[in-house]
KEKE-3310 file (N, C-alpha, C; in steps of 0.2 Angstrom, whole numbers, plus 5000, padded with zeros to 4 digits):
npx = (5485:5484:5494:5498:5492:5502:5506:5515:5525:5528:5541:5536:5524:5515:5505:5503:5495:5500:5494:5482:5488:5487:5487:5482:5474:5474:5461:5457:5465:5460:5448:5451:5457:5443:5436:5444:5455:5470:5486:5503:5512:5525:5540:5545:5558:5567:5561:5556:5546:5531:5520:5512:5515:5507:5494:5493:5492:5479:5471:5475:5469:5456:5451:5454:5443:5425:5418:5429:5438:5450:5450:5458:5464:5467:5475:5485:5489:5493:5503:5513:5516:5524:5540:5538:5539:5527:5522:5523:5513:5503:5500:5497:5484:5477:5477:5469:5457:5450:5448:5438:5430:5425:5422:5411:5402:5397:5392:5379:5374:5368:5362:5353:5347:5342:5333:5323:5317:5308:5294:5289:5299:5311:5320:5325:5335:5344:5347:5351:5364:5371:5375:5382:5392:5398:5403:5414:5422:5427:5434:5444:5450:5455:5463:5472:5478:5482:5492:5501:5506:5497:5486:5479:5471:5452:5441:5430:5412:5397:5388:5397:5400:5390:5386)
npy = (5575:5560:5548:5532:5516:5506:5489:5478:5463:5448:5436:5422:5425:5431:5444:5462:5474:5489:5501:5498:5490:5475:5459:5454:5448:5442:5442:5453:5464:5464:5470:5484:5486:5488:5498:5508:5512:5517:5509:5500:5489:5480:5472:5466:5463:5467:5480:5481:5486:5477:5478:5474:5461:5456:5461:5453:5440:5441:5443:5432:5423:5426:5421:5408:5403:5402:5411:5415:5430:5433:5423:5408:5410:5423:5426:5419:5427:5439:5434:5432:5444:5450:5457:5462:5475:5484:5483:5494:5502:5493:5491:5506:5510:5498:5503:5516:5511:5502:5513:5521:5511:5511:5524:5525:5515:5520:5532:5525:5517:5529:5534:5525:5523:5535:5536:5525:5532:5542:5545:5536:5530:5519:5513:5519:5529:5520:5514:5525:5529:5517:5519:5530:5526:5514:5523:5530:5519:5515:5526:5527:5514:5516:5529:5522:5511:5520:5527:5515:5514:5504:5503:5516:5531:5529:5535:5549:5549:5554:5552:5554:5566:5571:5571)
npz = (5512:5520:5529:5523:5532:5541:5538:5544:5538:5545:5547:5551:5542:5547:5548:5554:5560:5562:5565:5573:5581:5582:5575:5558:5545:5529:5522:5530:5526:5513:5517:5517:5508:5500:5507:5503:5511:5514:5512:5517:5515:5523:5523:5539:5542:5534:5530:5518:5503:5501:5497:5484:5482:5492:5488:5476:5483:5488:5478:5471:5478:5479:5466:5467:5473:5470:5456:5445:5441:5430:5416:5411:5399:5400:5409:5402:5393:5399:5404:5393:5389:5398:5398:5385:5374:5373:5388:5395:5390:5390:5404:5407:5400:5404:5416:5415:5410:5420:5428:5422:5420:5433:5435:5426:5431:5443:5436:5430:5441:5449:5438:5437:5450:5451:5439:5442:5450:5444:5433:5419:5405:5412:5404:5393:5399:5403:5389:5384:5391:5391:5377:5376:5384:5376:5366:5373:5378:5366:5360:5368:5367:5354:5356:5362:5354:5342:5349:5352:5339:5330:5325:5313:5317:5319:5305:5310:5312:5307:5317:5328:5329:5331:5345)
capx = (5484:5484:5500:5496:5492:5508:5507:5523:5523:5534:5545:5531:5519:5508:5504:5504:5493:5503:5489:5477:5491:5485:5488:5478:5473:5473:5453:5456:5467:5454:5443:5455:5456:5436:5435:5448:5460:5477:5490:5508:5513:5532:5543:5546:5565:5571:5557:5555:5537:5529:5512:5510:5515:5502:5489:5493:5491:5474:5470:5475:5463:5448:5452:5453:5436:5419:5419:5437:5438:5453:5451:5465:5466:5467:5482:5492:5490:5495:5513:5514:5516:5528:5545:5536:5538:5521:5521:5522:5507:5496:5498:5493:5478:5472:5474:5464:5451:5449:5447:5435:5425:5425:5417:5406:5398:5395:5387:5377:5372:5367:5355:5347:5343:5336:5326:5318:5311:5305:5289:5291:5301:5319:5325:5329:5342:5349:5350:5358:5372:5375:5378:5389:5398:5403:5408:5419:5426:5429:5439:5448:5453:5456:5468:5478:5480:5485:5499:5504:5505:5496:5482:5479:5464:5447:5437:5425:5406:5391:5385:5401:5400:5382:5386)
capy = (5567:5556:5543:5527:5512:5503:5483:5472:5455:5444:5428:5418:5425:5435:5452:5466:5483:5495:5506:5495:5485:5468:5454:5453:5443:5443:5444:5461:5469:5466:5475:5489:5488:5489:5503:5513:5516:5519:5506:5498:5480:5481:5467:5466:5463:5474:5486:5483:5487:5472:5478:5471:5454:5453:5461:5448:5435:5442:5442:5423:5420:5427:5417:5401:5403:5406:5413:5419:5437:5431:5418:5407:5413:5430:5424:5416:5432:5443:5432:5433:5452:5451:5460:5463:5483:5485:5481:5498:5504:5490:5494:5511:5505:5494:5507:5521:5507:5502:5519:5523:5507:5512:5531:5524:5511:5525:5535:5521:5515:5535:5536:5518:5527:5540:5533:5522:5537:5546:5542:5535:5524:5521:5510:5525:5532:5515:5515:5531:5526:5511:5521:5535:5521:5512:5527:5532:5515:5515:5531:5525:5507:5521:5531:5514:5507:5526:5528:5508:5513:5497:5507:5522:5535:5530:5542:5551:5546:5559:5552:5554:5573:5576:5571)
capz = (5511:5526:5528:5522:5535:5540:5540:5544:5538:5548:5543:5552:5538:5550:5545:5558:5559:5567:5567:5577:5586:5581:5569:5555:5540:5520:5522:5533:5520:5507:5517:5521:5500:5498:5512:5500:5516:5511:5517:5512:5519:5524:5527:5545:5544:5528:5529:5510:5503:5498:5495:5476:5482:5496:5486:5471:5486:5488:5470:5469:5485:5475:5460:5467:5474:5465:5450:5445:5437:5425:5413:5410:5393:5399:5412:5399:5388:5404:5405:5386:5387:5403:5395:5379:5373:5375:5393:5399:5388:5391:5411:5408:5396:5411:5424:5414:5408:5426:5431:5417:5423:5439:5435:5424:5435:5448:5434:5429:5447:5449:5434:5437:5455:5448:5432:5446:5454:5438:5430:5410:5403:5413:5399:5388:5403:5402:5383:5383:5395:5385:5370:5380:5387:5370:5363:5377:5377:5359:5360:5373:5363:5347:5357:5365:5349:5340:5353:5351:5332:5329:5318:5313:5321:5315:5304:5313:5309:5308:5324:5332:5328:5334:5352)
cpx = (5485:5491:5497:5498:5499:5507:5512:5520:5530:5536:5538:5524:5513:5510:5500:5502:5495:5499:5483:5480:5489:5485:5481:5477:5473:5466:5454:5459:5462:5449:5443:5454:5448:5434:5440:5452:5466:5481:5497:5510:5521:5535:5547:5555:5568:5568:5558:5548:5536:5522:5509:5510:5509:5496:5488:5491:5482:5471:5468:5469:5456:5448:5451:5448:5430:5421:5424:5434:5441:5451:5456:5469:5468:5473:5487:5494:5495:5505:5515:5516:5522:5537:5544:5539:5532:5518:5517:5514:5500:5496:5495:5487:5475:5471:5467:5456:5447:5446:5439:5427:5422:5418:5410:5400:5395:5389:5380:5372:5367:5362:5351:5342:5337:5330:5321:5313:5306:5299:5291:5295:5311:5324:5329:5334:5346:5352:5355:5363:5373:5379:5384:5395:5403:5406:5413:5423:5429:5434:5444:5454:5457:5464:5474:5481:5485:5491:5501:5507:5503:5491:5482:5472:5458:5444:5432:5418:5402:5388:5390:5401:5394:5382:5391)
cpy = (5563:5550:5536:5522:5509:5496:5479:5466:5452:5440:5422:5418:5428:5442:5455:5474:5485:5501:5504:5491:5480:5464:5452:5449:5446:5447:5454:5465:5469:5469:5482:5492:5493:5495:5510:5518:5513:5513:5503:5493:5481:5475:5469:5468:5467:5480:5487:5483:5481:5472:5474:5464:5451:5456:5457:5441:5435:5439:5433:5419:5420:5423:5411:5398:5405:5406:5418:5425:5435:5425:5415:5409:5420:5431:5423:5423:5438:5440:5434:5442:5453:5452:5462:5474:5485:5483:5487:5501:5500:5491:5499:5510:5502:5498:5511:5517:5507:5508:5522:5519:5510:5520:5529:5519:5515:5530:5531:5519:5523:5537:5530:5521:5532:5540:5529:5526:5541:5541:5541:5529:5524:5518:5515:5528:5525:5514:5519:5531:5521:5512:5526:5531:5517:5517:5529:5526:5514:5519:5530:5519:5512:5524:5527:5512:5513:5526:5522:5510:5506:5499:5514:5525:5533:5535:5542:5550:5551:5558:5553:5562:5576:5575:5576)
cpz = (5517:5525:5526:5530:5534:5541:5540:5543:5541:5544:5546:5547:5540:5548:5552:5557:5564:5569:5572:5584:5587:5575:5566:5549:5533:5520:5526:5530:5516:5510:5519:5511:5498:5501:5509:5505:5511:5514:5514:5518:5518:5526:5533:5546:5541:5527:5521:5507:5498:5497:5489:5478:5486:5491:5479:5476:5486:5483:5469:5473:5482:5468:5461:5470:5471:5460:5447:5439:5430:5422:5412:5404:5395:5404:5407:5394:5392:5405:5398:5386:5393:5398:5387:5378:5374:5383:5397:5395:5390:5399:5411:5404:5403:5415:5421:5412:5415:5429:5427:5418:5427:5440:5432:5427:5440:5445:5433:5436:5449:5444:5435:5443:5453:5441:5436:5449:5451:5435:5422:5409:5405:5409:5394:5391:5402:5396:5382:5386:5393:5379:5371:5382:5381:5367:5367:5377:5370:5359:5363:5370:5357:5350:5359:5359:5345:5342:5353:5342:5328:5323:5318:5315:5314:5312:5307:5307:5311:5314:5330:5335:5331:5341:5355)
residu = (MET:THR:LYS:PRO:ARG:ILE:ILE:LYS:LYS:TYR:PRO:ASN:ARG:ARG:LEU:TYR:ASP:THR:ASP:VAL:SER:ARG:TYR:ILE:THR:LEU:ALA:ASP:LEU:GLN:LYS:LEU:VAL:LEU:GLU:ARG:ILE:SER:PHE:GLU:VAL:ARG:ASP:ALA:ASN:SER:ASN:LYS:ASP:ILE:THR:ARG:ASN:ILE:LEU:LEU:GLN:ILE:ILE:ALA:GLU:GLN:GLU:SER:GLY:GLY:LYS:PRO:LEU:PHE:THR:THR:ASP:ILE:LEU:MET:ARG:PHE:ILE:ARG:LEU:TYR:GLY:GLU:SER:MET:GLN:ASP:ALA:LEU:SER:THR:TYR:LEU:GLU:HIS:SER:LEU:SER:LEU:PHE:ASP:GLU:GLN:ARG:LYS:THR:TYR:GLN:ALA:GLN:LEU:GLN:SER:ALA:MET:LYS:LEU:PRO:GLY:ASN:PRO:MET:SER:ALA:ILE:THR:GLU:LEU:THR:GLN:HIS:ASN:MET:LYS:VAL:TRP:GLN:ASP:LEU:GLN:ASP:GLN:PHE:PHE:GLU:ALA:ALA:GLY:VAL:VAL:GLN:LYS:ARG:PRO:LYS:LYS:ASP:THR:ASP:THR:GLU:LYS)
# end
């Protein structure tokens, strides 16, 4: 595994990419994220890792323009969860959910491209993928709530055992 790029943040709020020896912007960091390039942002004086703070700044900028990803209600719910006993479980759940969502998005794109190349009805492939995704999401949600002790595991339906 390669070492992450080191970005230094100076007191004047400027970001310096030590890999390319130049100052960069938050937009440049966003491009690194989109390109899946590993990096760490460090305070130039203390050498403290401030990557999370910078990523939150990027999210805040994205949320302030265009169509936001997080509604006001979602943000309020997040704030209420800080310090709760379920905070760690929610963090793990969200991380797994986003990973699953990313995997399913890639699968969906690949199947859609494949379906468009084949003769016949591409909607059947989309319907099948949607049904599969719904089952995966339901199972993930059930596991989360079961681990949290909120609800008991739901009984399996005949359709669950067929697939």
